[in-house]
C-alpha positions as CSV (number, residue, x, y, z in Angstrom):
1,M,158.0,-42.2,294.8
2,G,160.4,-39.4,293.6
3,Q,159.3,-36.2,291.9
4,R,159.7,-36.1,288.1
5,A,161.8,-33.6,286.4
6,V,159.8,-31.0,284.4
7,F,161.1,-29.1,281.4
8,K,159.8,-26.7,278.7
9,V,161.0,-27.0,275.1
10,D,160.2,-24.2,272.7
11,L,160.4,-25.4,269.1
12,T,161.0,-21.9,267.8
13,K,164.4,-22.0,269.4
14,I,165.4,-25.4,267.8
15,E,166.9,-25.7,264.4
16,G,165.6,-28.5,262.1
17,D,162.3,-30.3,261.8
18,G,161.1,-30.3,265.4
19,E,163.4,-33.1,266.7
20,F,165.1,-32.5,270.0
21,P,166.9,-34.4,272.8
22,C,165.2,-35.0,276.1
23,P,166.6,-32.3,278.4
24,L,167.5,-34.9,281.0
25,C,168.5,-38.1,279.4
26,K,169.1,-36.9,275.8
27,A,166.8,-39.5,274.2
28,V,165.8,-38.2,270.8
29,I,162.2,-36.9,270.7
30,S,161.0,-36.8,267.1
31,P,157.7,-35.8,265.7
32,D,158.2,-38.5,263.1
33,D,158.5,-41.3,265.7
34,E,155.3,-43.2,265.7
35,S,156.7,-46.2,267.5
36,G,155.6,-45.2,270.9
37,N,158.9,-46.3,272.3
38,T,160.4,-42.9,273.1
39,Y,157.6,-40.8,274.6
40,D,153.9,-40.7,275.5
41,I,151.7,-37.7,274.7
42,V,149.7,-37.0,277.8
43,N,148.0,-33.6,277.0
44,V,147.4,-31.6,273.8
45,K,146.1,-28.0,273.9
46,T,145.0,-26.4,270.6
47,K,143.6,-23.0,269.8
48,E,139.9,-23.0,269.0
49,G,139.3,-23.6,265.3
50,S,142.9,-25.0,264.7
51,S,144.3,-28.5,264.5
52,I,147.8,-27.3,265.2
53,P,148.8,-27.8,268.8
54,E,149.5,-24.7,270.9
55,K,151.1,-26.8,273.7
56,L,151.9,-30.5,274.1
57,T,152.8,-32.3,277.2
58,I,154.9,-35.5,276.8
59,I,156.6,-38.0,279.1
60,C,160.0,-39.4,278.1
61,K,159.8,-43.1,278.4
62,K,163.6,-43.4,279.2
63,C,163.8,-41.1,282.2
64,R,160.1,-40.3,282.9
65,S,160.7,-36.5,282.6
66,I,157.7,-34.4,281.9
67,I,158.3,-32.1,278.9
68,H,156.0,-29.2,277.9
69,V,156.5,-28.5,274.2
70,E,155.4,-25.2,272.6
71,G,156.2,-23.3,269.4
72,F,154.3,-25.4,266.9
73,E,153.3,-22.3,264.9
74,S,156.8,-22.2,263.6
75,L,156.3,-25.6,262.1
76,K,153.2,-24.4,260.3
77,E,155.2,-21.5,258.8
78,L,157.8,-24.0,257.5
79,G,155.0,-26.1,256.0
80,M,155.8,-29.0,258.3
81,T,152.3,-29.8,259.7
82,D,149.5,-32.2,258.8
83,E,147.7,-29.2,257.2
84,E,150.1,-29.3,254.3
85,D,149.1,-30.9,251.0
86,N,151.1,-34.1,250.5
87,S,149.5,-35.2,247.2
């Protein structure tokens, strides 16, 4: 079995709402995609007392790359997390 490609994506360096292409195959990884067809979340690390992830590890379902995602604090600053009031 071959070794998987491993990448790091920093959301603070991406424009927009947190959507980014897989660094290997360019499949669109979107935080709004709840279908489960594009990626699997395999690990979530949060700071104590917070529900916002500090780091997230996902696997792209198209190319099987491992992607470590960080920079979620920028989404909180933009008001784009589950902690916002949607009512």
